[in-house]
TORKEVO-205757 format. One record per residue (C-alpha): residue number from 1; residue in three letters; x, y, z. Coordinates in Angstrom, 2 decimals, decimal comma. Example, Ala and Ser with C-alpha at 12.3 -4.5 7.8 and 13.67 -1.06 7.14 Angstrom:
<r i="1" aa="Ala" px="12,30" py="-4,50" pz="7,80"/>
<r i="2" aa="Ser" px="13,67" py="-1,06" pz="7,14"/>
This chain:
<r i="1" aa="Unk" px="101,17" py="106,39" pz="102,33"/>
<r i="2" aa="Unk" px="99,95" py="104,55" pz="99,23"/>
<r i="3" aa="Unk" px="100,40" py="106,68" pz="96,13"/>
<r i="4" aa="Unk" px="99,37" py="106,56" pz="92,49"/>
<r i="5" aa="Unk" px="101,12" py="103,66" pz="90,78"/>
<r i="6" aa="Unk" px="101,46" py="101,62" pz="94,00"/>
<r i="7" aa="Unk" px="99,77" py="98,28" pz="94,55"/>
<r i="8" aa="Unk" px="96,70" py="98,96" pz="96,71"/>
<r i="9" aa="Unk" px="96,98" py="97,58" pz="100,24"/>
<r i="10" aa="Unk" px="94,87" py="94,45" pz="100,73"/>
<r i="11" aa="Unk" px="91,97" py="94,80" pz="103,13"/>
<r i="12" aa="Unk" px="89,48" py="92,52" pz="104,82"/>
<r i="13" aa="Unk" px="86,64" py="94,14" pz="106,75"/>
<r i="14" aa="Unk" px="82,95" py="93,63" pz="107,44"/>
<r i="15" aa="Unk" px="80,48" py="95,28" pz="105,09"/>
<r i="16" aa="Unk" px="77,04" py="96,73" pz="105,74"/>
<r i="17" aa="Unk" px="75,58" py="93,21" pz="105,96"/>
<r i="18" aa="Unk" px="78,27" py="92,03" pz="108,39"/>
<r i="19" aa="Unk" px="79,93" py="89,96" pz="105,64"/>
<r i="20" aa="Unk" px="83,69" py="90,00" pz="104,97"/>
<r i="21" aa="Unk" px="84,73" py="92,10" pz="101,98"/>
<r i="22" aa="Unk" px="88,25" py="92,06" pz="100,55"/>
<r i="23" aa="Unk" px="90,16" py="93,99" pz="97,93"/>
<r i="24" aa="Unk" px="90,50" py="90,73" pz="96,00"/>
<r i="25" aa="Unk" px="86,69" py="90,61" pz="95,62"/>
<r i="26" aa="Unk" px="87,06" py="93,44" pz="93,09"/>
<r i="27" aa="Unk" px="89,76" py="91,86" pz="90,91"/>
<r i="28" aa="Unk" px="89,17" py="92,66" pz="87,26"/>
<r i="29" aa="Unk" px="87,10" py="95,79" pz="87,83"/>
<r i="30" aa="Unk" px="87,77" py="99,32" pz="89,05"/>
<r i="31" aa="Unk" px="87,10" py="100,12" pz="92,69"/>
<r i="32" aa="Unk" px="86,40" py="103,53" pz="94,18"/>
<r i="33" aa="Unk" px="87,41" py="103,21" pz="97,85"/>
<r i="34" aa="Unk" px="86,39" py="106,31" pz="99,76"/>
<r i="35" aa="Unk" px="87,16" py="107,04" pz="103,40"/>
<r i="36" aa="Unk" px="84,85" py="109,31" pz="105,36"/>
<r i="37" aa="Unk" px="84,78" py="110,45" pz="109,01"/>
<r i="38" aa="Unk" px="81,34" py="109,47" pz="110,34"/>
<r i="39" aa="Unk" px="77,95" py="108,08" pz="109,36"/>
<r i="40" aa="Unk" px="74,98" py="110,44" pz="109,16"/>
<r i="41" aa="Unk" px="76,91" py="113,72" pz="109,45"/>
<r i="42" aa="Unk" px="76,31" py="116,51" pz="106,91"/>
<r i="43" aa="Unk" px="79,39" py="116,21" pz="104,68"/>
<r i="44" aa="Unk" px="79,48" py="112,41" pz="104,83"/>
<r i="45" aa="Unk" px="75,78" py="112,18" pz="104,00"/>
<r i="46" aa="Unk" px="76,18" py="114,52" pz="101,04"/>
<r i="47" aa="Unk" px="79,13" py="112,51" pz="99,73"/>
<r i="48" aa="Unk" px="77,36" py="109,16" pz="100,18"/>
<r i="49" aa="Unk" px="74,19" py="110,43" pz="98,48"/>
<r i="50" aa="Unk" px="76,17" py="111,80" pz="95,54"/>
<r i="51" aa="Unk" px="77,85" py="108,40" pz="95,10"/>
<r i="52" aa="Unk" px="74,38" py="106,80" pz="95,39"/>
<r i="53" aa="Unk" px="72,87" py="109,10" pz="92,78"/>
<r i="54" aa="Unk" px="75,79" py="108,58" pz="90,39"/>
<r i="55" aa="Unk" px="76,13" py="104,83" pz="90,94"/>
<r i="56" aa="Unk" px="74,51" py="103,92" pz="87,58"/>
<r i="57" aa="Unk" px="77,25" py="105,93" pz="85,84"/>
<r i="58" aa="Unk" px="79,93" py="104,03" pz="87,79"/>
<r i="59" aa="Unk" px="78,15" py="100,77" pz="86,99"/>
<r i="60" aa="Unk" px="78,19" py="101,65" pz="83,27"/>
<r i="61" aa="Unk" px="81,99" py="101,31" pz="83,39"/>
<r i="62" aa="Unk" px="81,82" py="98,26" pz="85,71"/>
<r i="63" aa="Unk" px="83,23" py="100,21" pz="88,68"/>
<r i="64" aa="Unk" px="82,33" py="99,43" pz="92,28"/>
<r i="65" aa="Unk" px="82,03" py="102,03" pz="95,06"/>
<r i="66" aa="Unk" px="82,83" py="101,20" pz="98,68"/>
<r i="67" aa="Unk" px="82,83" py="103,59" pz="101,65"/>
<r i="68" aa="Unk" px="84,98" py="103,09" pz="104,76"/>
<r i="69" aa="Unk" px="84,70" py="104,61" pz="108,23"/>
<r i="70" aa="Unk" px="85,37" py="103,58" pz="111,82"/>
<r i="71" aa="Unk" px="81,63" py="103,23" pz="112,50"/>
<r i="72" aa="Unk" px="80,12" py="99,86" pz="113,48"/>
<r i="73" aa="Unk" px="78,23" py="97,53" pz="111,15"/>
<r i="74" aa="Unk" px="75,02" py="98,50" pz="113,00"/>
<r i="75" aa="Unk" px="75,71" py="102,20" pz="112,42"/>
<r i="76" aa="Unk" px="76,40" py="101,51" pz="108,74"/>
<r i="77" aa="Unk" px="73,14" py="99,56" pz="108,47"/>
<r i="78" aa="Unk" px="71,13" py="102,50" pz="109,86"/>
<r i="79" aa="Unk" px="72,96" py="105,05" pz="107,69"/>
<r i="80" aa="Unk" px="72,61" py="102,88" pz="104,59"/>
<r i="81" aa="Unk" px="68,89" py="102,24" pz="105,18"/>
<r i="82" aa="Unk" px="68,11" py="105,88" pz="105,98"/>
<r i="83" aa="Unk" px="69,65" py="107,13" pz="102,73"/>
<r i="84" aa="Unk" px="69,07" py="103,99" pz="100,59"/>
<r i="85" aa="Unk" px="72,75" py="103,49" pz="99,86"/>
<r i="86" aa="Unk" px="73,12" py="100,67" pz="97,29"/>
<r i="87" aa="Unk" px="76,84" py="100,10" pz="97,88"/>
<r i="88" aa="Unk" px="78,87" py="98,55" pz="100,68"/>
<r i="89" aa="Unk" px="80,17" py="100,48" pz="103,66"/>
<r i="90" aa="Unk" px="83,09" py="98,88" pz="105,48"/>
<r i="91" aa="Unk" px="83,27" py="98,93" pz="109,24"/>
<r i="92" aa="Unk" px="86,84" py="99,62" pz="110,39"/>
<r i="93" aa="Unk" px="86,62" py="100,12" pz="114,19"/>
<r i="94" aa="Unk" px="90,21" py="98,95" pz="114,74"/>
<r i="95" aa="Unk" px="91,42" py="101,29" pz="111,95"/>
<r i="96" aa="Unk" px="93,26" py="98,47" pz="110,13"/>
<r i="97" aa="Unk" px="92,05" py="99,60" pz="106,69"/>
<r i="98" aa="Unk" px="92,43" py="103,29" pz="107,59"/>
<r i="99" aa="Unk" px="96,01" py="102,69" pz="108,74"/>
<r i="100" aa="Unk" px="96,86" py="100,69" pz="105,60"/>
<r i="101" aa="Unk" px="95,66" py="103,60" pz="103,46"/>
<r i="102" aa="Unk" px="97,15" py="106,21" pz="105,83"/>
<r i="103" aa="Unk" px="94,02" py="108,32" pz="106,28"/>
<r i="104" aa="Unk" px="94,12" py="108,89" pz="110,06"/>
<r i="105" aa="Unk" px="95,09" py="112,48" pz="110,84"/>
<r i="106" aa="Unk" px="95,14" py="114,77" pz="113,85"/>
<r i="107" aa="Unk" px="92,17" py="117,13" pz="113,67"/>
<r i="108" aa="Unk" px="91,21" py="120,11" pz="115,76"/>
<r i="109" aa="Unk" px="87,57" py="120,86" pz="116,49"/>
<r i="110" aa="Unk" px="86,45" py="123,47" pz="118,99"/>
<r i="111" aa="Unk" px="90,05" py="123,75" pz="120,15"/>
<r i="112" aa="Unk" px="90,35" py="120,05" pz="120,98"/>
<r i="113" aa="Unk" px="92,71" py="117,75" pz="119,13"/>
<r i="114" aa="Unk" px="91,70" py="114,23" pz="118,19"/>
<r i="115" aa="Unk" px="92,58" py="111,59" pz="115,62"/>
<r i="116" aa="Unk" px="90,10" py="111,07" pz="112,83"/>
<r i="117" aa="Unk" px="89,69" py="110,07" pz="109,23"/>
<r i="118" aa="Unk" px="90,78" py="112,60" pz="106,64"/>
<r i="119" aa="Unk" px="88,28" py="112,39" pz="103,79"/>
<r i="120" aa="Unk" px="90,25" py="110,55" pz="101,10"/>
<r i="121" aa="Unk" px="89,34" py="108,61" pz="97,95"/>
<r i="122" aa="Unk" px="91,38" py="106,04" pz="96,05"/>
<r i="123" aa="Unk" px="90,68" py="104,77" pz="92,55"/>
<r i="124" aa="Unk" px="92,02" py="101,24" pz="92,20"/>
<r i="125" aa="Unk" px="92,09" py="99,53" pz="88,82"/>
<r i="126" aa="Unk" px="91,15" py="95,91" pz="88,12"/>
<r i="127" aa="Unk" px="94,76" py="94,81" pz="88,63"/>
<r i="128" aa="Unk" px="94,83" py="96,30" pz="92,14"/>
<r i="129" aa="Unk" px="96,95" py="99,35" pz="91,25"/>
<r i="130" aa="Unk" px="96,12" py="102,81" pz="92,58"/>
<r i="131" aa="Unk" px="95,32" py="104,99" pz="89,56"/>
<r i="132" aa="Unk" px="94,19" py="108,16" pz="91,34"/>
<r i="133" aa="Unk" px="94,05" py="109,56" pz="94,84"/>
<r i="134" aa="Unk" px="92,20" py="112,51" pz="96,31"/>
<r i="135" aa="Unk" px="93,23" py="113,65" pz="99,81"/>
<r i="136" aa="Unk" px="91,63" py="116,32" pz="101,99"/>
<r i="137" aa="Unk" px="88,53" py="115,94" pz="99,84"/>
<r i="138" aa="Unk" px="86,06" py="118,78" pz="99,56"/>
<r i="139" aa="Unk" px="82,68" py="117,12" pz="98,96"/>
<r i="140" aa="Unk" px="81,39" py="119,60" pz="96,37"/>
<r i="141" aa="Unk" px="82,21" py="118,31" pz="92,88"/>
<r i="142" aa="Unk" px="84,22" py="115,38" pz="94,21"/>
<r i="143" aa="Unk" px="82,05" py="112,52" pz="92,95"/>
<r i="144" aa="Unk" px="81,98" py="114,02" pz="89,43"/>
<r i="145" aa="Unk" px="85,79" py="114,21" pz="89,43"/>
<r i="146" aa="Unk" px="86,06" py="110,59" pz="90,57"/>
<r i="147" aa="Unk" px="83,60" py="109,45" pz="87,89"/>
<r i="148" aa="Unk" px="85,59" py="111,28" pz="85,23"/>
<r i="149" aa="Unk" px="88,77" py="109,52" pz="86,38"/>
<r i="150" aa="Unk" px="87,04" py="106,11" pz="86,35"/>
<r i="151" aa="Unk" px="85,71" py="106,74" pz="82,86"/>
<r i="152" aa="Unk" px="89,21" py="107,71" pz="81,80"/>
<r i="153" aa="Unk" px="90,62" py="104,30" pz="82,76"/>
<r i="154" aa="Unk" px="89,18" py="102,92" pz="79,51"/>
């Protein structure tokens, strides 16, 4: 599992527009890479909208925000349009990015076990080093904590 101080795993996945997006595209600027379970579900929508509403503050420190889930590009396009999300969402149906960042966990819902994304956020600096990590994220207050960490990179 990538930890603070480690080089962030490279990724290459399709964004909301169906275009390839790579870690290297963010060289020289901070990247907030957040993993979430599913488009258009209550917690994921709240988290995405909080990132949307705070995006100018991230932009003020030249930081990019990118969401990642296993949903398709088409699903991301609908979710992004519905909530006017101004940042990229990566489609990771084969879980390559999720596996690289070790966010797939066994979950139990209604007594049934399944594998899913554990809500996790990584803050990666402009040199590609992980500077902060939040696992088992609780949505409330999370975006503010991430913004504070980004601002602290100085």
